[in-house]
C-alpha positions in Angstrom: 9.1 70.5 145.9 8.6 69.5 149.7 12.0 67.4 149.7 15.6 68.6 148.6 16.7 67.1 145.2 19.5 65.1 145.2 22.4 66.8 143.9 25.2 65.6 141.0 28.9 65.0 142.4 29.7 68.2 140.2 27.1 70.4 141.8 28.3 69.1 145.3 32.0 70.0 143.9 31.2 73.2 142.9 29.3 74.3 146.4 32.5 72.8 148.5 35.1 73.9 146.1 35.3 77.4 147.7 36.3 75.7 151.0 39.5 74.9 149.5 40.4 78.4 149.2 39.6 79.1 152.7 41.6 76.5 154.0 44.4 77.8 152.5 44.1 80.8 154.4 43.3 78.6 157.5 46.6 76.3 156.8 48.8 79.2 156.3 48.2 80.5 159.5 48.3 77.2 161.5 51.8 75.9 160.3 53.4 79.3 160.2 51.9 82.1 162.4 53.9 80.4 165.8 57.2 80.7 163.4 55.9 84.3 162.7 55.8 85.3 166.1 58.8 83.8 167.4 60.7 85.3 164.3 59.7 88.6 165.7 60.9 88.3 169.5 57.9 86.1 171.1 58.9 83.5 173.6 57.2 79.9 174.0 55.3 80.9 177.1 54.1 84.1 174.9 52.8 81.7 171.9 49.5 80.6 173.4 48.5 83.9 174.9 49.0 85.5 170.9 47.3 82.9 169.3 43.9 83.6 171.3 43.2 85.9 168.6 42.0 83.0 166.3 39.5 81.2 168.7 38.2 84.1 170.2 37.3 85.8 166.9 35.8 82.6 166.3 33.8 82.7 169.2 32.2 86.2 168.6 32.0 86.1 164.7 30.5 82.6 163.7 27.0 83.0 165.7 26.5 86.7 164.7 27.1 85.2 161.0 24.7 82.7 161.5 22.0 84.8 162.8 22.6 87.5 160.1 22.7 84.7 157.3 19.6 83.0 158.2 17.7 86.2 158.0 19.6 87.3 154.5 18.0 86.8 151.3 19.2 88.9 148.0 20.6 88.6 144.7 23.5 86.6 145.8 21.2 84.2 148.2 21.6 83.7 151.6 25.3 82.4 152.4 26.9 83.6 149.1 27.6 87.5 150.4 29.6 86.1 153.4 31.6 83.8 151.6 32.5 86.8 149.2 33.1 89.6 151.8 35.1 87.2 153.9 37.4 86.1 151.0 38.1 90.0 150.3 39.1 90.5 153.8 40.9 87.4 154.5 43.1 88.4 151.0 44.1 91.3 152.3 45.0 90.1 155.8 47.4 87.2 154.1 49.1 90.1 152.2 49.9 91.7 155.3 50.8 89.1 157.8 54.2 88.2 156.4 55.1 92.0 156.2 54.5 92.8 159.8 56.8 94.9 161.2 56.5 93.7 165.2 55.2 91.2 167.1 51.8 93.2 168.2 51.1 94.1 164.6 51.2 90.7 163.7 48.9 89.7 166.5 46.3 92.4 165.2 46.7 90.7 161.8 46.0 87.5 163.2 42.8 88.8 164.8 42.1 90.3 161.2 42.9 87.3 159.5 40.9 84.8 161.6 37.7 87.0 161.8 37.6 87.2 157.5 38.3 83.4 157.3 35.2 83.0 160.1 33.0 85.1 157.7 33.4 82.9 154.9 33.8 79.4 156.8 30.7 79.5 158.9 28.0 79.9 155.9 29.9 77.1 154.4 28.8 74.7 157.0 25.2 75.9 157.2 25.4 75.6 152.9 25.3 72.3 153.2 22.6 71.7 155.4 20.9 74.0 153.3 21.4 72.8 150.2 21.6 68.6 150.6 19.2 66.2 151.5 19.7 64.3 155.1 21.0 61.2 152.9 23.7 63.3 151.0 25.3 65.7 153.9 27.7 63.0 155.0 29.0 63.0 151.5 28.9 66.9 151.5 30.9 67.4 154.3 33.1 65.0 153.1 33.5 66.5 150.4 34.6 69.7 152.4 36.8 67.7 154.4 38.3 66.7 151.0 38.9 70.1 150.0 40.0 71.0 153.0 42.9 68.3 153.0 43.8 69.7 149.7 43.9 73.2 150.3 45.8 72.3 153.5 48.4 70.1 151.8 49.4 72.7 149.4 49.2 75.8 151.6 51.4 73.8 154.5 53.9 72.9 152.0 54.6 76.1 150.2 57.6 77.2 152.4 59.3 74.0 151.7 58.6 74.0 148.1 59.7 77.3 147.7 63.2 76.9 149.5 63.4 74.3 147.1 63.4 76.2 144.3 66.2 78.3 145.6 64.2 81.1 147.9 65.8 82.5 150.8 64.2 80.3 153.8 66.2 82.0 156.4 66.7 85.9 157.1 68.0 88.3 159.3 67.4 88.2 163.2 63.7 89.6 163.1 62.9 89.4 159.5 60.7 87.3 158.2 62.2 84.7 155.1 60.9 84.9 151.6 59.5 81.7 151.6 56.8 82.4 153.8 56.0 85.9 152.5 55.7 84.4 148.9 53.6 81.6 150.5 51.4 83.9 151.9 50.8 85.7 148.7 50.3 82.9 146.9 47.6 81.5 149.7 46.0 85.3 149.2 45.4 84.4 145.6 44.0 80.7 145.8 41.6 81.7 148.8 40.1 84.6 146.7 40.0 82.8 143.3 38.5 79.4 144.8 36.0 81.4 146.9 34.6 83.1 143.9 34.2 79.9 141.9 31.8 78.6 144.5 29.9 81.8 144.6 29.6 82.1 140.6 28.6 78.3 140.2 26.1 77.6 142.7 22.6 78.6 143.5 20.8 78.8 146.8 17.1 77.9 147.5 14.6 80.7 148.7 13.6 81.0 152.3 10.0 79.7 151.2 11.7 76.4 149.7 13.7 75.8 152.3 10.5 75.8 155.0 9.1 73.3 152.8 11.8 70.9 153.2 12.4 71.0 156.8 11.9 67.5 157.9 13.0 68.7 161.7 9.7 69.0 163.5 8.8 72.9 163.7 8.7 74.0 167.0 8.3 77.7 168.5 11.5 79.8 169.1 12.2 79.1 172.9 11.3 82.1 175.3 14.1 83.6 176.7 14.3 82.6 180.4 15.2 86.3 182.1 15.8 84.8 185.9 17.2 82.0 184.9 19.7 83.8 182.7 20.3 86.2 185.2 21.1 83.8 188.2 23.4 81.8 185.9 24.9 85.2 185.0 25.5 86.2 188.5 27.1 82.7 189.4 29.7 82.9 186.4 30.3 86.5 187.0 31.0 85.6 190.9 33.4 82.5 189.6 35.6 84.8 187.2 35.6 87.5 189.9 36.9 84.7 192.1 39.4 83.3 189.7 40.9 86.9 188.8 41.4 87.0 192.5 42.9 83.8 192.9 45.2 84.2 189.8 46.3 87.8 191.2 47.1 86.1 195.0 49.1 83.2 193.9 50.9 84.9 191.0 50.7 81.8 188.8 50.8 81.5 185.1 49.4 85.0 184.1 47.7 83.3 180.8 45.2 82.2 183.2 44.1 85.5 183.5 42.7 85.0 180.0 40.5 81.8 181.3 39.4 83.7 184.5 38.6 86.6 182.3 36.8 84.5 179.6 34.1 83.3 182.7 33.4 86.7 184.0 32.9 88.1 180.4 30.4 85.6 179.9 28.5 86.4 183.2 28.4 89.8 182.3 26.8 88.5 179.0 24.4 86.9 180.4 23.3 89.4 183.2 23.4 92.0 180.4 20.8 89.6 178.0 18.6 88.8 180.8 17.3 92.7 181.5 17.2 92.8 177.5 13.2 92.9 176.8 13.5 92.9 172.9 13.8 90.4 170.7 17.3 91.3 169.7 20.3 89.1 168.3 21.9 88.6 171.7 18.8 87.7 173.3 17.8 85.1 170.4 21.2 83.6 170.2 21.2 83.0 174.2 17.4 81.3 173.9 18.6 79.3 171.3 21.6 78.2 173.2 19.2 77.3 175.9 17.0 75.3 173.9 19.5 73.2 172.4 18.8 69.7 170.9 20.0 66.4 173.2 22.2 65.6 170.2 23.8 69.2 170.2 24.7 68.9 173.8 26.3 65.4 173.8 28.2 66.6 170.5 29.2 69.5 172.4 31.7 67.4 174.8 33.1 65.3 171.7 33.9 68.4 170.1 35.5 70.0 173.4 37.9 67.2 173.8 38.9 67.0 170.0 39.6 70.6 169.4 41.5 70.5 173.0 43.4 68.3 171.2 43.9 70.2 167.8 45.0 73.4 169.5 47.9 71.6 171.4 48.8 70.4 168.0 48.6 73.5 166.0 50.9 75.6 168.7 53.3 73.5 170.0 54.1 71.3 167.2 57.0 73.6 165.8 58.7 74.3 169.0 58.2 70.2 170.0 59.9 69.1 166.8 62.6 71.6 166.7 63.9 71.3 170.1 63.2 67.3 170.1 63.9 66.4 166.5 66.1 69.2 165.5 67.6 69.8 168.9 67.7 73.5 168.5 65.7 76.5 170.0 67.9 79.3 168.4 64.9 80.3 165.8 68.0 82.4 163.4 69.7 79.1 163.1 69.3 76.9 159.8 68.2 73.8 162.1 65.5 75.6 163.6 64.2 77.2 160.1 64.5 73.5 158.5 62.5 72.1 161.3 59.7 74.6 161.1 60.0 73.7 157.2 59.1 69.9 158.0 56.4 71.1 160.3 54.9 72.5 157.2 55.5 69.3 155.7 54.1 67.0 158.6 50.9 69.5 158.6 50.7 68.9 154.6 50.9 65.2 155.1 47.9 64.8 157.9 46.3 67.3 155.8 46.6 64.9 152.5 45.8 61.7 154.7 42.7 63.5 155.4 42.1 64.1 151.9 42.1 60.6 151.4 40.1 59.6 154.2 37.3 62.1 153.2 37.1 59.3 150.4 36.6 56.7 152.5 34.3 57.9 155.2 30.9 58.0 153.7 31.5 54.3 152.9 32.5 53.9 156.8 29.1 56.1 157.8 27.4 53.5 155.3 28.6 50.2 156.9 29.2 51.3 160.5 27.2 54.5 160.8 28.2 58.1 162.0 28.9 57.7 165.7 31.1 54.5 165.2 32.9 55.8 162.3 33.8 59.0 164.3 34.9 57.0 167.4 37.4 54.6 165.6 38.9 57.8 163.7 39.2 59.8 166.6 41.1 57.0 168.6 43.5 56.9 165.6 44.1 60.4 165.7 44.9 60.1 169.5 47.5 57.2 168.9 48.9 59.5 166.0 49.8 62.0 168.1 51.0 59.9 171.0 53.4 58.2 169.0 55.6 61.9 168.7 57.0 60.8 172.1 58.6 57.6 171.2 60.0 58.3 167.4 63.1 60.3 167.0 63.7 60.1 163.4 61.5 63.0 161.8 61.1 61.4 158.9 58.9 58.9 160.8 56.5 61.5 162.3 55.0 61.2 158.5 53.5 58.0 159.9 52.2 59.4 163.1 50.3 62.1 160.5 48.2 58.9 159.4 46.4 58.7 162.0 45.9 62.7 163.0 44.5 63.0 159.1 42.2 60.3 159.8 40.9 62.1 162.8 41.1 65.6 161.2 38.8 64.3 158.3 36.3 63.1 160.7 36.3 66.1 163.2 35.4 68.2 159.7 32.6 66.4 158.7 30.6 63.8 160.8 30.0 66.0 164.1 28.2 68.5 161.3 26.5 65.5 159.7 25.1 64.6 162.9 24.0 68.2 163.9 22.4 69.3 160.6 20.1 66.4 161.1 18.8 67.5 164.1 18.2 71.2 163.7 15.6 73.0 162.0 16.5 74.7 158.4 15.4 78.2 159.5 18.2 78.0 162.4 20.8 76.1 160.6 23.2 79.2 160.4 22.6 80.4 163.9 23.1 76.6 165.3 26.2 76.2 163.2 27.2 79.4 164.9 26.6 78.1 168.1 27.9 74.9 167.6 31.6 76.6 167.1 31.3 77.8 170.7 32.3 73.9 171.3 35.2 74.4 169.0 36.5 77.7 170.4 35.8 77.2 174.0 38.5 74.7 174.3 40.8 76.2 172.4 40.7 79.1 174.6 41.0 76.9 177.4 44.1 75.3 176.0 45.7 78.6 175.4 44.8 79.6 178.9 46.0 76.3 180.9 48.6 74.5 178.3 51.8 76.8 179.3 50.5 76.4 182.9 50.1 72.4 182.9 53.8 72.4 181.0 55.9 74.6 183.2 53.9 72.9 186.5 53.9 69.1 185.6 55.7 68.5 182.3 58.9 70.0 182.9 58.0 72.8 180.4 58.9 70.4 177.3 56.8 71.4 174.2 56.5 67.6 173.2 54.2 66.8 176.4 51.5 69.0 174.8 51.0 66.3 172.2 50.6 63.9 174.8 48.3 65.7 176.5 46.8 66.2 172.8 46.7 62.2 172.4 45.0 61.6 175.4 42.3 64.4 174.4 41.6 62.6 171.2 40.9 59.3 172.6 38.9 60.7 175.4 37.0 62.7 172.9 36.2 59.5 170.9 35.1 57.3 173.9 32.4 60.5 174.6 30.6 59.7 171.0 29.3 56.6 172.5 26.8 59.3 174.3 25.2 59.8 170.9 21.9 58.5 169.2 21.9 58.6 165.8 18.4 60.0 164.4 
C-alpha cells in the first residue's frame, strides 16, 4: 500500500476511546485541584504558582515522549506502550491526590499526575496522524474531542452527583470531602479501563508502512546551527538574568520569578545544546524546533492566546464563581462548597457542549474549511467567558458554557488537523510534542503574570481573569486568518 486505507467508524472509535480515560484524569485535575489546594491552606495568591506543575511537566515530557515514540517499535507497536505506562502511573496518582496530608504533598502529586497524563496524551495525538489518511484526520481529532467531552462531563459532575447520593460534601477544616475522594477513585478506574480498551482493540502500522504513506515532501533533517543557537541562548540568558534582577529590586509579585526563571532556563538549554556535537535527543528537538513548517509557526500564535485563556479559566473560575455568584471566600463554608460543586457542573457542561460540537465540527470543516471554522468557534468561546462578567444568576452561567464548549472542541481538534497535514510521518511524534510548547508556554506565562495583573490592574478580583481570557480567545480567533490550508 502507498496510501493509508480509510478506517471504519468503529475503528476510529476504538483508537480514540482511550482518550476518554485520559480526560477523566485531566478533568478531575482541572475542576478539583484548586479546591484541594485551598482546602489544604493555599491562599488565592498561591494558586497559580502551585498550578505550575501541570504545564511545566507537559513542556518537558511531551517532546521527549514524542521523540522516543517515533523511534519505538515492538510487540505493542509504536504509541501504545506509552498509552499503557502513562495510564498505570496516572491511576496511582489519582488515588493519592485526595489523600494528600499537606499542601506541598498535593503539589508534588499534581506534578506526577500531570506527567503521567502527558505520557499517554502526546502519543494519542500522533496516533491519529499515524493511522488516518488526511481526509479523515479532522474526523479523527473530532472523535477525540467527543470522547474528551464525554469523559470531562462525567468526571466534572462526579463530586456533585455523589453529593446528591448523600455522600458528605464538606469536611473539617483542612480535610478533603468524601465526594472529592470517591470521585478521584472512580476516575482512576475509568482512566485505566478506557486506555486498556484502546491498547487491546487497535493495531499500528510498522515504520516501513508509515514511510510509504508519507505525503509530506521528504527533506533531510535540518542540521543544528550551533552558532545561531549559541547566540540566541546568550540573549535569552541575559534577558532572564535581567528579569530576575528587576523582579528582585522592584519587589513586585513573586510569581514573576517564575517567568524570569523560565527565560533564563531556556537560554541555558540552548547554550548547552550549542556545544553538543552528537546527534542526541535535545539537539534533534532544538533542530526540529528551528525547522518548523510555516503552518506550525502561525498555529503557534493561535495556540498561545487560546491556552492562555483556558488556563485563566481553569485556575480562577472556582474563586470567581464562589466569590461573585455565591458571595463567599470561606473555603470551609457550605456556600463555598456548593459553589465549587457548581463549578464542577459548569465544567461538565462545557465539556458536554464540546462533545456535541465535535459531532458538528466535521460538517463545518467540509463547508467552511478548517481555518474559518476555528475562527468562528474561538470567537464564540471568547463571548462565553466575557458573559461571566454580567451574568449574576449562577444557573445562567450554563448558557456561557455553550460558547466555551464549542471553542474547547475546536481547540482540541482543528489545530492538530492543520498541523498533521504539514509534518512528515517519521517526525509526527516529536512535532506533536514540540507543538505542545505552544500550549504550555502560555500556561506558564498565565501562572506567572495573571496574579500580578489582577492585583495591579483589576482590584484582585478573580472574575476579571475571565475577562482577560475572553479577550484572549477572540484574539486567537483573529490570528487564524494568517494560516493557509494545504
